[in-house]
N, C-alpha and C positions, 0 to 999 in steps of 0.2 A: 199637944201636937196632933194635927189631923191624921187620920189613919193613912191617907195616901202619902203624906210627908213622912210618917213613921215607916211606912213600907219602903219608900225610896231610900231612907237612911239605912234601913236594915239590908237592902240590896247592896249599898256601898260597903257596909260592914262585912257582908258575905264575900265580896270581892277581896277585901283586905285579908280576911281569914284564909281564903284560897291561896292568895299570894304568899302569905306568911308560911304556909305549910308546903309550898312548892307545887301546888295543884293548879296553878294558873298557867295556861299554855300560850305561847306566842304564835303557834301554828294553828290556823283554823282547820276544822275537819273538812273533808270533801263534801261536795253537794250531795253525793249519794249517801254519805253517813247522816247528813242532816235531814234527808228525805224519809228517814225511817218512820214508820207508823206505830212502832212499839212504844208503850209508855216510857217516858224518859229517854227515848231512843236507846233503850237498854241493849238492843242487839247490835248497835254500831258505835256507841259512845260510852265512855266511863261517865259516871254520874257527875263528876266535877266538870267534865267537858260539856255535858248537857246544861248544867247550871250556867256556865260561862257563855256558851254560844247560842243557846236557845232561850232558857228561862229568863235570865237577867235582861237581855235585850228586849224580849217581847213584853215583859212586865213594865220595863221603863217606857216603852212605846205607848202602852195602854195608859200609864200614869200621865205621860206628856199630853195625850189627847183627851184626858178626862174620861176615858171609857171605863166601863165596869169590867172586872175580871170575869172570865167565862165560868169559873167554878172555884170551889175551895181548893186549897193546896194541902198536900200531905207530904211535905218534903222531909220532915224530921224522921219518920220511919225509914224512908229510903236512905237517908244519911246515916242512920244507925248501922245499917248493913254495909253501905259503901265505904264508910270511913272507919270501920272496925280496926283496920291495920294501924291507925294512928294512936290507938290506945287512949290514954288520958288526954292526949292532945286534941282529941275530937270534941272535947267539952265545949269549947267556944263555938266551933262550927255548928254543933247541934243546938246550942242556945240561939244562935242567929236563925237557923232554919225554923225553930219553934216560933220565934217572933214573926218571921215572915208568914208562917201558917196562920198565926193569930191575926195579924193585920190584914192579910189577904182575905180572910173569911168575912171581914166586915165590908169589903169592897165588891163582893159578888153581886151580880145583878139578880 
């Protein structure tokens, strides 16, 4: 599987994991929340909100246009902190985040 196809599949899997654990929101954040300049919008969004409303759509858009990613990802370390409340249930989420990190690193310009 090409890295871009593998990354797209991992993004779909991430959505499934977020939905499975009740971390997928039906209500989008406000424009002000999305305008944050902090890494991961950490001052305005929960990590799962950032994944859903910022990361997944932006990476899917880059993949659809064939563009390179702007830099490597380091999602798993953030996920380890953000999803600690899930206990062992975080295992699947962290595995997907690690795959995304790995596939994305091969698509950086």
